[in-house]
C-alpha positions as CSV (number, residue, x, y, z in Angstrom):
1,M,-21.0,-114.9,-104.7
2,S,-22.2,-116.8,-102.1
3,S,-25.1,-118.6,-102.4
4,F,-26.3,-116.1,-99.3
5,K,-25.9,-113.3,-101.5
6,R,-27.1,-114.7,-104.3
7,Y,-30.5,-115.4,-102.6
8,I,-30.3,-111.9,-101.2
9,F,-29.9,-110.4,-105.0
10,L,-32.8,-112.8,-106.2
11,L,-35.4,-111.4,-103.4
12,L,-34.0,-107.4,-104.4
13,L,-35.1,-108.6,-108.1
14,L,-38.1,-109.8,-107.7
15,G,-39.0,-107.1,-105.2
16,F,-38.1,-104.6,-108.4
17,A,-40.1,-106.4,-110.8
18,F,-43.1,-106.2,-108.4
19,Q,-43.3,-103.1,-108.4
20,I,-42.8,-102.6,-111.9
21,F,-45.4,-104.8,-112.6
22,A,-48.0,-104.9,-109.9
23,Q,-47.7,-101.2,-108.9
24,D,-49.1,-101.1,-105.4
25,Y,-50.0,-104.1,-105.1
26,L,-49.5,-106.1,-101.9
27,L,-48.8,-109.7,-101.2
28,D,-50.4,-111.6,-98.5
29,Q,-49.4,-114.3,-96.6
30,N,-51.6,-117.2,-98.5
31,G,-49.3,-115.7,-101.9
32,Y,-52.4,-113.7,-103.1
33,Y,-52.1,-109.6,-104.7
34,Y,-54.5,-107.6,-102.4
35,L,-55.1,-104.2,-102.1
36,K,-54.6,-101.3,-98.8
37,T,-55.9,-98.0,-97.7
38,E,-55.6,-96.6,-94.3
39,I,-57.5,-94.3,-92.6
40,P,-55.5,-91.8,-90.4
41,D,-56.9,-92.6,-86.7
42,S,-56.9,-88.9,-86.0
43,K,-60.2,-88.7,-88.9
44,V,-63.2,-88.8,-87.1
45,I,-66.0,-90.9,-89.0
46,K,-69.5,-90.7,-87.7
47,Q,-70.8,-92.8,-90.9
48,L,-69.5,-94.3,-94.3
49,D,-71.1,-93.0,-97.7
50,L,-70.6,-95.2,-99.9
51,I,-71.5,-94.1,-103.8
52,Y,-71.7,-97.3,-106.3
53,N,-71.7,-96.7,-110.3
54,T,-71.9,-100.0,-112.7
55,D,-71.8,-100.5,-116.3
56,P,-70.8,-97.1,-117.9
57,H,-70.8,-98.5,-121.3
58,G,-68.9,-95.4,-122.6
59,Y,-71.5,-92.8,-121.5
60,T,-68.3,-90.6,-120.6
61,N,-70.0,-87.1,-120.9
62,K,-71.7,-88.4,-118.0
63,I,-69.2,-88.8,-115.7
64,S,-68.9,-85.1,-114.7
65,K,-71.8,-85.4,-112.5
66,I,-70.7,-88.0,-110.8
67,V,-67.7,-86.6,-109.9
68,H,-69.2,-83.4,-109.1
69,Y,-71.7,-85.0,-106.9
70,I,-68.0,-87.4,-105.2
71,N,-66.8,-84.2,-104.2
72,Q,-69.8,-82.9,-102.3
73,V,-70.0,-86.0,-100.1
74,K,-66.2,-85.9,-99.9
75,N,-66.6,-82.2,-98.3
76,Q,-68.7,-83.3,-95.8
77,P,-67.8,-83.3,-92.2
78,E,-66.9,-87.0,-90.2
79,T,-67.4,-89.3,-93.2
80,L,-65.8,-92.0,-94.7
81,P,-66.6,-91.8,-98.5
82,L,-66.1,-94.8,-100.9
83,F,-66.9,-94.3,-104.2
84,L,-67.1,-98.3,-105.9
85,F,-67.6,-98.8,-109.5
86,G,-68.9,-101.7,-110.5
87,G,-66.9,-102.5,-114.2
88,D,-68.0,-102.0,-118.0
89,E,-66.9,-99.0,-119.3
90,P,-66.6,-99.9,-123.2
91,R,-68.8,-99.2,-125.8
92,G,-71.4,-96.5,-125.6
93,Y,-70.3,-92.6,-127.8
94,P,-69.4,-94.6,-131.2
95,I,-66.3,-91.8,-130.9
96,W,-64.9,-93.4,-128.2
97,G,-64.2,-96.3,-130.4
98,F,-61.2,-94.5,-131.8
99,Y,-59.8,-94.4,-127.8
100,Q,-61.1,-98.0,-126.6
101,N,-62.7,-96.3,-124.4
102,R,-59.3,-95.1,-122.2
103,I,-61.0,-91.8,-121.3
104,G,-63.5,-93.7,-119.4
105,Y,-61.0,-95.4,-117.3
106,E,-58.7,-92.7,-116.7
107,L,-61.8,-90.7,-115.0
108,W,-62.5,-94.1,-113.1
109,G,-59.0,-94.9,-111.9
110,K,-58.8,-91.2,-110.9
111,Y,-62.1,-91.7,-108.3
112,S,-62.9,-95.2,-107.7
113,D,-61.5,-96.8,-104.4
114,A,-62.2,-100.4,-105.9
115,A,-63.4,-101.4,-109.2
116,A,-64.9,-104.6,-110.4
117,I,-63.9,-106.3,-113.6
118,G,-66.5,-106.7,-115.9
119,N,-67.3,-108.7,-119.4
120,H,-66.8,-105.7,-121.7
121,D,-64.2,-104.5,-119.9
122,L,-62.1,-107.4,-121.2
123,I,-63.7,-109.0,-124.1
124,H,-63.5,-105.2,-126.6
125,Y,-60.2,-104.8,-126.2
126,G,-58.6,-108.1,-124.8
127,V,-56.6,-108.8,-121.7
128,K,-53.8,-106.6,-122.2
129,H,-55.2,-104.1,-123.2
130,L,-57.6,-104.0,-119.5
131,N,-53.7,-104.2,-117.8
132,D,-52.6,-101.5,-119.5
133,V,-55.2,-99.1,-118.5
134,I,-54.9,-100.9,-115.1
135,K,-51.4,-99.9,-115.1
136,A,-51.7,-96.6,-116.9
137,Y,-54.3,-94.6,-114.5
138,K,-54.1,-96.9,-111.4
139,L,-57.6,-98.2,-111.7
140,P,-57.9,-99.9,-108.2
141,A,-59.2,-103.4,-110.0
142,I,-60.2,-106.4,-107.9
143,G,-60.7,-110.0,-110.1
144,T,-61.2,-112.2,-107.0
145,N,-62.2,-115.2,-109.5
146,I,-60.2,-114.3,-112.4
147,V,-57.2,-117.0,-112.6
148,D,-54.1,-116.8,-115.3
149,K,-54.3,-119.8,-117.7
150,S,-50.5,-120.1,-118.4
151,T,-50.0,-119.9,-114.5
152,G,-53.0,-121.2,-112.6
153,K,-52.3,-118.1,-110.3
154,H,-54.8,-115.4,-110.2
155,P,-53.3,-112.2,-111.7
156,Y,-54.7,-109.2,-110.3
157,P,-55.4,-108.1,-106.5
158,R,-58.2,-110.5,-105.1
159,Y,-59.4,-108.0,-102.6
160,K,-58.8,-104.7,-100.9
161,I,-58.9,-103.6,-97.3
162,I,-59.6,-100.5,-96.1
163,Q,-58.6,-100.1,-92.7
164,Y,-60.3,-97.0,-89.3
165,G,-58.3,-98.6,-86.4
166,K,-60.0,-101.8,-85.4
167,T,-62.9,-101.6,-88.2
168,K,-61.8,-103.1,-91.5
169,I,-63.5,-103.5,-94.8
170,L,-63.1,-106.7,-97.1
171,I,-64.1,-105.1,-100.7
172,L,-64.1,-108.5,-102.7
173,G,-65.1,-108.2,-106.9
174,F,-66.9,-111.2,-109.2
175,T,-66.6,-111.7,-112.8
176,T,-69.8,-113.4,-114.8
177,Q,-68.8,-117.1,-115.5
178,T,-70.6,-116.0,-119.0
179,I,-67.2,-114.9,-120.0
180,N,-65.3,-118.5,-119.9
181,H,-67.1,-119.5,-123.1
182,D,-65.9,-116.5,-125.0
183,A,-62.8,-117.2,-126.9
184,R,-61.6,-113.8,-127.3
185,V,-60.6,-114.1,-123.5
186,N,-60.6,-118.0,-122.4
187,K,-57.8,-118.7,-124.3
188,E,-56.4,-116.8,-121.4
189,L,-58.6,-116.0,-118.5
190,S,-61.0,-118.4,-116.5
191,F,-63.6,-117.8,-114.0
192,E,-63.8,-119.5,-111.0
193,A,-67.7,-120.1,-109.4
194,P,-68.1,-117.1,-107.1
195,S,-68.7,-119.3,-104.4
196,D,-65.9,-121.4,-104.4
197,S,-63.6,-118.4,-104.6
198,Y,-65.7,-116.7,-102.0
199,N,-65.1,-119.5,-99.8
200,E,-61.3,-120.4,-100.5
201,L,-60.2,-117.1,-99.9
202,V,-62.6,-115.4,-97.4
203,P,-62.7,-117.5,-94.0
204,N,-59.2,-117.0,-93.5
205,I,-58.7,-113.1,-94.8
206,I,-61.7,-112.6,-91.9
207,K,-59.3,-114.7,-89.3
208,Q,-56.0,-113.2,-90.2
209,N,-57.6,-109.6,-90.5
210,N,-60.8,-109.4,-87.9
211,I,-62.8,-108.1,-90.7
212,T,-65.8,-106.1,-89.6
213,N,-67.8,-105.9,-92.8
214,I,-67.6,-106.9,-96.5
215,L,-68.9,-105.1,-99.7
216,I,-69.0,-107.5,-102.6
217,L,-69.1,-106.2,-106.1
218,A,-70.5,-108.2,-108.5
219,H,-70.2,-108.4,-111.8
220,L,-72.9,-111.7,-112.2
221,D,-76.3,-113.1,-113.7
222,Y,-79.1,-112.8,-111.3
223,R,-82.2,-113.1,-113.4
224,T,-80.1,-114.6,-116.2
225,H,-78.8,-118.3,-115.6
226,A,-76.5,-119.4,-118.5
227,E,-75.1,-122.6,-118.7
228,G,-72.4,-123.6,-116.1
229,C,-72.3,-119.9,-114.7
230,Q,-73.1,-120.2,-110.7
231,T,-76.1,-117.2,-110.3
232,L,-76.2,-114.2,-108.0
233,N,-78.9,-116.2,-105.9
234,D,-76.7,-119.7,-105.4
235,F,-73.4,-117.7,-105.0
236,I,-75.3,-115.6,-101.9
237,Q,-76.4,-118.6,-100.4
238,K,-73.2,-120.5,-100.4
239,I,-71.2,-118.6,-98.3
240,S,-70.8,-117.0,-94.8
241,G,-70.1,-114.0,-92.9
242,K,-71.7,-111.0,-91.4
243,N,-71.8,-107.5,-92.5
244,I,-71.9,-108.3,-95.8
245,L,-73.8,-105.9,-98.4
246,V,-73.9,-106.8,-102.5
247,L,-73.7,-104.4,-105.3
248,H,-74.4,-105.9,-108.4
249,G,-74.2,-104.9,-112.0
250,H,-73.9,-106.7,-115.6
251,E,-77.8,-106.7,-116.0
252,H,-78.7,-103.5,-116.0
253,F,-82.1,-103.5,-113.8
254,S,-82.5,-101.0,-110.7
255,D,-83.8,-103.2,-107.8
256,F,-83.6,-104.2,-103.9
257,N,-83.8,-107.5,-102.8
258,I,-82.9,-109.3,-99.3
259,I,-81.1,-112.7,-99.4
260,K,-80.1,-115.0,-96.8
261,N,-76.7,-116.6,-97.2
262,A,-75.4,-119.7,-95.5
263,D,-75.3,-119.1,-91.8
264,G,-79.0,-117.6,-92.4
265,E,-77.7,-114.2,-92.4
266,P,-79.9,-111.5,-94.0
267,V,-77.7,-109.7,-97.2
268,P,-79.0,-106.9,-98.8
269,V,-78.7,-106.6,-102.6
270,I,-78.6,-104.0,-104.8
271,S,-78.6,-103.5,-108.4
272,S,-78.3,-100.5,-110.9
273,L,-78.8,-99.5,-114.1
274,D,-76.1,-99.3,-116.8
275,K,-75.1,-96.0,-119.2
276,N,-74.5,-93.5,-116.5
277,Q,-78.7,-93.5,-115.8
278,E,-78.2,-93.8,-111.9
279,I,-76.0,-93.9,-109.1
280,K,-76.8,-95.3,-105.4
281,H,-75.7,-93.4,-102.7
282,F,-75.6,-95.9,-98.8
283,T,-75.7,-94.3,-95.7
284,L,-73.5,-96.6,-93.2
285,P,-73.6,-95.2,-89.4
286,Y,-70.2,-96.4,-87.7
287,D,-71.1,-98.2,-84.2
288,P,-68.2,-97.2,-82.2
289,E,-68.7,-100.2,-79.5
290,K,-69.5,-102.8,-81.8
291,G,-66.4,-101.4,-84.3
292,F,-68.7,-101.7,-87.6
293,F,-70.3,-100.1,-89.6
294,V,-74.6,-100.8,-89.7
295,Y,-75.9,-101.1,-93.1
296,N,-78.8,-98.5,-92.9
297,K,-80.1,-97.0,-95.9
298,F,-79.2,-95.9,-99.2
299,K,-80.9,-93.4,-102.0
300,T,-80.9,-93.6,-106.4
301,I,-79.9,-90.9,-107.4
302,K,-80.9,-89.7,-111.4
303,I,-77.7,-88.4,-112.6
304,D,-79.7,-86.7,-115.6
305,S,-81.8,-85.0,-113.7
306,D,-80.7,-84.9,-110.4
307,L,-77.0,-83.2,-110.7
308,K,-74.6,-81.0,-112.2
309,E,-71.5,-81.4,-113.7
310,D,-68.3,-80.8,-112.9
311,L,-66.7,-77.9,-114.9
312,A,-63.5,-79.6,-114.5
313,T,-64.2,-82.7,-116.0
314,R,-66.4,-81.5,-118.6
315,D,-63.1,-79.7,-120.0
316,F,-61.2,-82.9,-119.3
317,I,-63.1,-84.4,-121.6
318,K,-63.3,-81.8,-124.3
319,N,-59.7,-81.6,-124.1
320,Y,-59.2,-85.4,-124.7
321,L,-61.0,-85.1,-128.0
322,K,-58.5,-82.1,-129.4
323,N,-55.6,-84.1,-128.3
324,E,-56.4,-87.8,-129.9
325,P,-56.2,-88.9,-133.5
326,V,-59.9,-88.7,-135.0
327,P,-59.8,-88.9,-138.5
328,D,-60.4,-86.0,-140.3
329,R,-63.6,-86.7,-142.2
330,Y,-65.0,-87.6,-138.9
331,K,-64.1,-84.0,-137.1
332,H,-67.6,-82.6,-138.3
333,L,-69.1,-85.3,-135.9
334,L,-67.7,-84.4,-132.8
335,V,-70.2,-81.6,-132.0
336,D,-71.1,-82.2,-129.0
337,V,-70.3,-85.4,-127.3
338,F,-72.3,-84.2,-124.5
339,D,-75.9,-84.4,-125.5
340,N,-74.8,-87.1,-128.8
341,S,-75.3,-84.8,-131.2
342,Y,-73.6,-84.4,-134.6
343,V,-74.0,-83.0,-137.9
344,N,-75.6,-84.4,-141.0
345,G,-74.0,-84.4,-144.6
346,D,-76.1,-81.4,-145.3
347,G,-75.0,-79.3,-142.4
348,I,-77.9,-79.7,-140.6
349,K,-77.1,-80.6,-136.5
350,K,-78.9,-83.7,-135.1
351,T,-78.7,-86.1,-132.0
352,Y,-79.3,-89.7,-132.1
353,V,-79.7,-92.8,-129.6
354,W,-78.8,-96.6,-130.4
355,D,-78.2,-99.5,-128.8
356,G,-75.1,-100.5,-129.6
357,S,-74.5,-102.4,-133.3
358,R,-74.6,-100.8,-136.8
359,E,-77.2,-103.5,-137.7
360,V,-79.8,-102.3,-135.3
361,L,-79.2,-98.6,-136.2
362,N,-79.0,-99.1,-139.6
363,N,-82.7,-101.5,-139.6
364,K,-84.0,-98.6,-137.4
365,P,-86.7,-95.8,-139.4
366,E,-86.1,-92.6,-138.8
367,E,-88.6,-90.5,-136.9
368,K,-90.2,-87.2,-137.4
369,D,-88.7,-85.7,-134.5
370,G,-85.1,-86.7,-136.0
371,H,-83.8,-88.5,-132.5
372,I,-83.1,-91.9,-133.9
373,V,-80.7,-90.8,-137.5
374,V,-79.1,-93.6,-139.3
375,D,-77.8,-91.9,-142.4
376,Y,-74.1,-92.5,-144.0
377,P,-71.9,-90.5,-142.0
378,I,-72.6,-91.8,-138.4
379,T,-72.7,-95.6,-139.6
380,N,-69.7,-95.0,-140.9
381,L,-68.5,-93.5,-137.8
382,I,-69.8,-97.1,-135.8
383,G,-67.9,-99.1,-137.9
384,D,-64.9,-97.4,-138.1
385,A,-64.4,-96.7,-134.4
386,F,-65.8,-100.1,-133.6
387,R,-62.9,-101.6,-135.9
388,K,-61.0,-100.5,-133.3
389,T,-62.4,-103.5,-130.6
390,M,-61.9,-106.9,-131.0
391,N,-65.6,-107.5,-132.8
392,A,-67.3,-105.2,-134.2
393,N,-70.8,-105.6,-132.9
394,V,-70.8,-106.4,-129.3
């Protein structure tokens, strides 16, 4: 075989392998993976409807309501609907520990246009599990500042471009550097300072693609500051660019702020609550003369009180419980994951709330109305379910 033929054969082989392992990933001229969606020019778009949800932490039962709202927005004429997921699916209702939260990832993969990678997406089940769910459910995860220590390369798409005519929206996803200190992850991955990653990557993308809007999924420290970890404020103040909108997760509070970047440009920063309590809906009118979407306003939608369920998604969640293995001794606890209820040893249906660890549960007294219950069956369930994670008490 000639050297030329061997070269062509090698290229074909690499291309085949790339399709297997990277699925729909594209490779840019700088050697980075990225994602891209093109909207037909024939579609009339007058505004961008951006829906944002973050840090669900396993409150999977409420996804059916988010899906119902997404479908409503998609059915509106002359709009470009985007659903962005801010990361951190794991934990929540203890039974999901038996499923490694795969049901949540499957739904986010089906409905989200882009997703950040949160620290909990990595620490609970490990890097391999995250890679598995990304591949299995085509989760459009973006890891702008994540580096594979074994290769020194960025293993995930560093960005996504959504193109409508000459309008090009750049989506980035940043993961907190606090995870650099976590032994469950830091042997395989490292996390760059977000501003270093942005400034190395984005100016070239803007020039090469004529980017008009920048959306940043920032799963970063904001009000807290861990040693050696860049905060969101510092990040924004060290980056350049126009028409930037930052969607913040990780710290579980609802807030709106304006931070000026290195160019003095005002950057809106919107934070959202965790546990599927709310979604943010942004309306950005399209300016055909300037060729970009103009940040205008947003509203906060309370999921419990403001939204209806998508019945097909609710049925999907219920059927998922039937088709996956759960130890027989816990079947009676699956009375209704939609209201956190279970049947105790006396055959009485009770509901409960909890915030994550067996230690917290075991130290809480039972309330008179029975809403915080820490009896034997439920603490056992939590213990066994969380042994499926990498740390029983995270």
